[in-house]
C-alpha positions in Angstrom: -27.7 0.6 -16.6 -29.5 1.0 -20.0 -26.9 2.8 -21.7 -24.1 0.1 -20.7 -23.4 -2.0 -24.0 -23.3 -5.4 -24.2 -19.7 -5.9 -24.5 -19.0 -3.9 -21.2 -22.2 -6.5 -19.4 -20.2 -9.0 -20.8 -17.2 -8.3 -19.8 -18.4 -7.3 -16.1 -20.0 -10.5 -15.5 -17.2 -12.7 -16.1 -15.0 -10.3 -14.3 -17.1 -10.7 -11.5 -17.3 -14.5 -11.5 -13.2 -14.4 -11.1 -12.7 -11.8 -9.3 -15.1 -12.3 -6.5 -14.6 -16.0 -5.9 -10.8 -15.8 -5.7 -11.4 -12.7 -3.4 -13.5 -15.0 -1.2 -11.8 -18.0 -2.0 -8.6 -16.4 -0.8 -10.3 -15.6 3.0 -11.2 -19.3 3.1 -8.0 -20.6 2.3 -5.9 -18.4 4.2 -8.2 -18.8 7.4 -8.2 -22.3 6.8 -4.2 -22.5 6.6 -4.3 -20.6 9.6 -6.3 -23.2 11.6 -10.0 -22.1 11.3 -12.0 -24.9 9.7 -15.3 -22.7 9.7 -15.0 -21.8 6.0 -14.3 -25.4 4.8 -17.2 -26.5 7.1 -19.6 -23.9 5.1 -18.5 -24.7 1.9 -16.7 -21.8 1.0 -13.0 -23.7 0.4 -14.1 -23.7 -3.0 -13.3 -22.1 -6.8 -17.4 -22.8 -7.5 -18.6 -19.0 -7.8 -21.9 -20.2 -7.0 -20.6 -20.7 -3.3 -19.7 -17.0 -2.8 -21.7 -14.8 -5.5 -24.4 -12.5 -3.9 -27.2 -11.6 -6.0 -27.3 -7.8 -5.4 -23.9 -7.6 -4.7 -23.0 -8.6 -8.2 -25.7 -6.7 -9.8 -24.3 -3.5 -8.2 -20.9 -4.5 -9.3 -22.3 -5.0 -12.8 -24.0 -1.8 -12.9 -22.2 0.5 -10.4 -18.7 -0.6 -10.5 -19.0 -1.8 -6.8 -20.4 -4.5 -5.4 -19.7 -7.6 -2.8 -20.0 -11.3 -2.7 -21.1 -13.2 0.6 -18.5 -12.8 3.3 -16.9 -15.8 4.3 -17.5 -16.9 8.0 -14.6 -17.3 10.1 -14.1 -17.9 13.8 -12.0 -15.0 15.1 -10.9 -17.0 18.2 -9.4 -20.1 16.2 -7.6 -17.5 14.2 -6.1 -15.3 17.3 -5.3 -18.8 19.1 -3.0 -19.5 16.1 -1.4 -16.1 15.5 -2.3 -12.5 16.5 -2.2 -11.6 12.7 -4.1 -14.4 11.8 -7.1 -12.4 11.4 -5.1 -9.5 9.8 -3.8 -12.2 7.1 -6.9 -13.7 6.5 -8.6 -10.2 6.0 -5.6 -8.8 3.5 -5.6 -11.8 1.5 -8.9 -10.8 -0.4 -7.4 -7.8 -1.4 -4.4 -9.3 -2.4 -6.1 -11.9 -4.7 -7.6 -9.4 -6.5 -4.1 -6.9 -7.0 -2.7 -10.9 -8.2 -5.6 -11.1 -10.9 -5.1 -7.2 -11.9 -0.5 -7.8 -12.1 -2.1 -11.1 -14.7 -4.2 -8.8 -16.9 -1.3 -6.0 -16.9 1.4 -8.6 -17.8 -0.5 -9.8 -20.9 -1.6 -6.2 -21.5 1.9 -4.9 -21.5 3.2 -7.8 -24.3 0.9 -6.0 -26.6 -0.3 -9.7 -28.2 -3.6 -8.7 -27.9 -3.9 -4.8 -29.0 -5.0 -5.7 -32.6 -7.2 -8.9 -31.8 -10.7 -8.0 -32.7 -14.1 -9.2 -31.1 -15.1 -12.8 -31.9 -18.5 -11.2 -32.2 -20.5 -8.3 -32.7 -21.7 -8.6 -29.0 -18.7 -9.9 -27.2 -15.7 -7.5 -25.9 -12.4 -7.3 -27.6 -9.5 -8.9 -25.8 -7.8 -5.7 -24.8 -11.1 -4.1 -23.6 -12.0 -7.0 -21.6 -8.6 -7.0 -19.9 -8.6 -3.5 -19.3 -11.8 -3.8 -17.6 -10.6 -6.6 -15.7 -7.8 -5.3 -14.4 -9.5 -1.9 -13.6 -12.2 -3.6 -11.6 -9.6 -5.7 -9.7 -7.8 -2.6 -8.5 -10.8 -1.2 -7.4 -12.3 -4.0 -5.5 -9.0 -4.1 -3.9 -9.0 -0.4 -2.8 -12.2 -0.4 -1.9 -11.7 -3.3 0.1 -9.0 -2.0 2.0 -10.8 1.2 3.1 -10.5 0.7 7.2 -14.4 0.7 8.0 -16.5 -2.2 9.0 -17.4 -4.6 7.3 -14.8 -4.2 4.8 -11.4 -6.2 5.0 -9.2 -2.6 5.6 -10.9 -2.6 9.0 -9.5 -5.6 10.3 -5.9 -4.8 9.3 -6.7 -1.1 11.1 -7.3 -2.8 14.2 -4.2 -4.8 14.1 -2.0 -1.8 13.6 -3.9 0.3 15.9 -2.0 0.6 19.5 -3.3 -1.5 22.3 -4.7 1.9 24.0 -7.2 2.7 21.0 -9.0 -0.3 20.9 -11.6 0.5 23.2 -12.0 3.8 21.7 -12.5 2.1 18.1 -14.8 -0.3 19.4 -17.3 2.2 20.4 -16.9 3.8 17.0 -16.9 0.3 15.1 -20.9 -0.1 15.1 -21.3 3.0 13.4 -19.0 1.9 10.5 -21.7 0.3 7.9 -23.4 3.3 8.1 -20.7 5.7 7.5 -19.7 3.6 4.7 -23.2 4.1 3.4 -23.4 7.6 4.1 -20.0 8.2 2.2 -21.0 6.0 -0.9 -24.7 7.1 -1.3 -25.1 10.6 0.6 -21.8 12.3 -0.5 -22.2 12.2 -3.9 -25.6 14.3 -3.1 -23.5 17.0 -0.9 -20.6 17.4 -3.4 -18.0 14.9 -1.9 -17.4 11.9 -3.6 -15.4 8.9 -2.0 -15.3 7.0 -5.8 -13.9 10.5 -7.3 -11.7 11.6 -4.6 -9.7 8.7 -3.3 -10.4 5.2 -5.1 -10.6 6.3 -8.8 -7.2 8.4 -8.4 -5.6 4.9 -6.8 -7.0 3.0 -9.3 -5.6 5.3 -12.4 -2.2 5.2 -10.5 -2.0 1.6 -10.0 -3.0 0.8 -13.5 -0.4 3.3 -15.2 2.0 1.6 -12.8 1.2 -1.7 -13.8 0.7 -0.9 -17.7 2.4 2.1 -18.3 1.3 5.2 -19.8 
């Protein structure tokens, strides 16, 4: 943490303000469009970062590369009454918002207009550095949230795709999902398995190469 430069910390702060806000707003907007007014009633249908940021989750993103925001409250029953796919669409909208932000950064990077622009100050990142940080972080948030484990968005997507006969089996496993996620992220590296190195980072690198070339 202490080894991080001020430009990288500043890049992380700006990135989380945008990435987390748009991720959670996408959940709230989609749920509202699909018949659930719960996000609006809780003040989450907003682009104000203070409505969405979680203090500890924000610190984790800045200093470890992975973090979280406050989950958007929704009423699954209202969504299911609208459409069987509504809950899945609400879940996937957050990761898709991060992917959209990554694409915007990639478009600017591909033009090359920021390649030779210096930083505006000694403690500020160059535009190219910031955009790369922004792109990689948003890709990371998208991929991480698509992991099919609760409480991540990917779990709702998995439930929607599972055959009906598997629903009861998954319901029995579901309560252990958060513990498995913590185990993979914290204990895994201690016993020689890193979820980040084995799965998340290669996927980020692969998508980044597609988006910006190289």
